[in-house]
N, C-alpha and C positions, 0 to 999 in steps of 0.2 A: 271844299278845297281839299287838295290831296298833297300829302308829304311823300316825296319821291327822290330817289338818288340815281343820277345818270351814270356816275363813274366813281370809283374809289380813288383815294389820293396816291395810291401806289399800284403800279401795274401788276405787282405780285399778289395783290389781294383778289380773291374770288368770292369772298363772303364778308359780311359785317355783322356786328351785334347791335341790336336796337336797344338804346338806353335813353333815359330822360323822361319817360312817360309819366312817372309819378309827379315830377315837377310841373309838367304841362297841365296835368289835371288840377293841381293845386292852383295854378295860374288862372285857369279858365272856370274853376268851380264858381257857381252862382250866376254865371252868364248863360243865357238861353241858347246853348249849343249842345249838339250831340256828337260824340266822338266814338268812332270805331277804329281799332288799332290792332296790330299784331302785339302779342304779350311782350312786356319788357323782358329782355334777355334772349329774345328769339333771334335766330340767324336769318339773314335775308341776302339776296343777291341784287345786283344793279337792275334798273329798269323795272322795279316792282314797287307798288305802293306799300307804305308801311303804316299810314294813318289817314283817316278821312275826318274832316271837321265840317259839320253841317249846321248852318244857322244864317241869320242875317249878318252880312259882312260887317255892318257898322257896330254890331255887338261884340265883335272879337278882333276885327281887322287891326285895331291899334296895337294889338299884342303880337302881331305876326312876327316881328323881329325877335321878340323875347321867346316865342314858341320855338323858333328855329335855333336860337342860341342854346336853349335847354337841351335840344335833341342833338345838335351837331357835335358839340364838344363831348358830351357824355358818351355818345355812340363811338366817337373816335377813340376815346380812352378805353372803353370796354372792349372794342375790337382789338386794340393792341394788346391788352391784358390777356385776351383769349388766345391770341397768337403766341404770346410768351408761355401761357399754360400748356399749349400744344407742344411747344419746344421742350418744356420741362418733363412732360410725361407724368409719372407718378411722384416726381420730386416736388418739394415745397416751393411756393412762390409768394413773396411778401412785397407789398407796395411800399417803396421807399421814396416816393416822389413828392411828398408834401413840402419838403424844403425847396423845391423848384417852383412852387406855385405861391401866389399871394394867399395869405392865410384865410382870407374871406371866402375863397373858393376851394381850399384844400379838402374840406369834407366831401364836397361834390365830386372832386377828382378821385378821391380814394373810394367812395361808394361805387363809382363807375368801374374802377379797377377791380374791386371785390366782385361786383356783378359779373365782370368778364372772366373771372377765374382765379384771381389772387386768393391765396389761402388766408391772408391777414393783412392788416394795415398797421402803420407804425405810430399814429398820433391819437391822442385821447379823444378829441372832438370827433374825428372820423369814426373811431371805434364805437362811440356812443350813438352816432347817427345810424349805424348798421347793426347795433345791438350785439357787438362782438367785443372780445377782449383785445386790446392792442398788443402787438408783438414787436420785439426788437432785440437789440444787443447792448452791451456796455459801450460807451463812447470812447473815441480816441482822446478826448479832452481829459477824462479821468486818468488814463494811463500817463499822459503828458504831465499832468499836475503832480501825480504821485512819483513819477520818474521810473517806474519799472512795471512791466506787464503782470508779473506774478503778484507783486504787492498790491497792484490795483485790483486784480481778480479776487484776492483774499479780502480786500476791503469791501468790494461789491458783494461778495458772498456773505460777509458778516452783517451788512446793513439791510440789503434788499429783501423784501418778503420772500419766504421760502418757496412760495408758489410760482415765482418767476424763474424760468429756466436760466441757468448760468451759461451764457454764450459769450465767449471771450474773444476780443480782437487780438490777433497775433502778428500784425504787420507793422506795428508802430515804430519799434526800435531795431529789432534784430531779425535774423532769418526765421521764416515761418515754421520750418521744421523744428528747430530747437526751442522756439517759444511754445509751440504746441506740446512738446514733450514736457517742458518745465511746468506749464499750467496743469497738464493732466496729472503729473506726479504730485502736485500740491493739492488739487481739488478732488482728485480720485473720482469716485462714483458720483460726486456732486456736480461734475462738469457735464453739461448737456451737449455743448458744441463749441467749436472754434470758428471764427469768421475771418476770412481772408478778403481784405479790401485793398489788396496790393496795388500800388500806383502802376499805371501802364509803363512808366519809365523803368520800373524795377521788375517787371513780370518775367521777361524772357519767355519761356514756354510755360504758360500758366497751368496748362493741363498736367505737365510733368511735375510742377510744384505740388499740385493737389494730390497726385498719385504718390508722391514721396511722403507727404504728410500722413496720408492714409496708411501707408505701409508702416511708418514709424509708430503710429498710435496703435495699430493692430498688433504689431510685434510685441508691444509692451502690455497687451491685454486691455487696451482702451477702445475696443471696437464699438462701444456704445456712444462714443463721442462723434457727433455729426459734423460734417464740413459745410459751412455756410459761405457763399460766395457773393460778392457785390462789387460795384465799381464800373459804371459805364457799360453794362451788359445789354446786348440786343439778342434777338432770336437766334442768330447764327452762333453767337458765343455760347448761349445756353445749350444748344444742340451739341456743340463740341465738348462741353463740360458735363453733360447730363449723366454720364456713366461714372463720373469721379466725384461729383458734389452731391450733397443731400438736399440742399435748398438754395434758393437764389433770392437776393434782394435786388429789385429792379426799380430804378427811380425815374430818371429823365425820359427814357424811351417810352414809358407808359404815361407819365403825367404830362409830357409835352407831345403826345401823339397827335398826328395830323387829324384835323376835324373831318367829319364826313359831311360833305356839302349838300345837304338836303335842299330841295326847293319846296315851296308851299304855294301851290297854284290853283286858281279856279279851274274846275273841269266841268262844272254843271251849274246852270242857273235856272231856277224854277222848273226843274225837271228836264231841261233841254241841254244836251251836251254842247259844251263850248270850251275852247282852250286856246291859249296863245300858240304861235308858231313853234314847232319843235316839241309839242306836248300832245299826247293823245287825249281827246275829250271824253267826257262821260265818267260817271262813277264806276269803279272797278272792284273786283274781288280778287283775292289771292288764294288760290287753291294749291294744296300740297299733298303729295302722295307719301304716306308714311312708310311705304315699302321701299321705294327707290329715292325718296327725298327730292323729287323733281317738283318744281313750282310752275304754275300756270297762271297768267294774268288774263282774266276774262271780264266781259261786261257784267256789271252787278246783276245777280239773279240767274246768270247762265250756268249750266252744268255741262260737264264733259267727262270723259274717261281718260285715265292716264295711259300713256303709251305702253306701260308695263302691265296693264290691266288691273293695277292696284286701285284701291278706293281713294278718291280725292275728297278732301274736306277743307273748308275755309279756315285760313289762319286768323282771320279777323275776329275780334270779340268786341262787344259793346262795353265801353268803360264809363261812359257818361251819357246821360239823357236829360236834355233840357237843363243843363247846368248842375245836375245831381249825379254823384257817383253811384253806379249801379252794383258795385262790388267793392270789398275791402282791398286795400293794397296788400300785396304779398310782401313778406319780409325779404330783406336783401339776401339772406341765405337761400330762401326758396327760389328767388330769381336767378341766383348763381347756379343752383342745381339744375334749373331749367336750361340755362345757357350751356352748361357742361354736357347735359344730355343731348342737346341739339348738335353740339360740336362732335360728340362721339358718333351720333347717327350719320352725320355727313362724312366724317373722316373714315370711319370703318377701319380697314386694314391699311390705309394709305400711309406710308412713312412720313414723319413730320416734315422733313425737308421738301418732299414733293407736295404735300398738302399745303404748306406755307409758300410754295412757289419759289423756294430758295435754290433750286437747281434747274 
């Protein structure tokens, strides 16, 4: 059987990020099946196989729905996170989407977001899953209960472990510029950053607000204070603000990303190619040229040359044989690094707006 994607959920997408492989392997471990797959975190295009499962259908067919569920949602989230990371460039990106998901699946959501390019996640369970430290800021509730932004910041600074960066929300009660100045003057060099989560109804020109806050902080010698931005952000918002903000917290747009609708279909039985209508039969291989990053789908075992004369090699690796894993799982950080390397190789010098299909 072959896992395959015919089309992306958005016409602006030209590539996706493959995620969920580790969960599929855990699901099928111990069953007499062999799995070949592109590595988790790899980029792929439509109409290319991303996984092959070989075995007696009755040994794994009952888990067909679960296999697809593991891959479809995780890949959709990882793809959206990668797109947000492209929009950010070298600026920070934190997954804030756990509160938009049922807590039972929040760790999966944030793992996929991290694999796709987020620099950190905001919840403890998710951070433990990927062996990273959670990141975040002080909450609005603290400021509301204490009644003043500066007093809340001082209380936070007094109680919270010194190793936690002091990032203060400045949009709760008053104008962001004046709140930023007040907080910086009180915390001085202990202040790591300020976060603007300004409601859309109060934003006006958000970019101008950010530039004004930056100016006022720099003028007073607080150039070390970073500007964190959150609140309903998508890729076009990030691109518009990337030269004025230092980091972005993105929630719903990543955690509720459209799934990638893979199919899992029989393509070969007892060595004979066979497939349903609309599907090419026979086991296939995915060859990639590392010089031009062009992909070729060929019958399994066939070799060919790239149009650019670069060397082609198979993207597929064996991850399970007869129900036994043949290699250790990579860490989430290693998978993320692989994903970012592949994005950089495909993007090259293409501007983010064009690379993301936003123009």
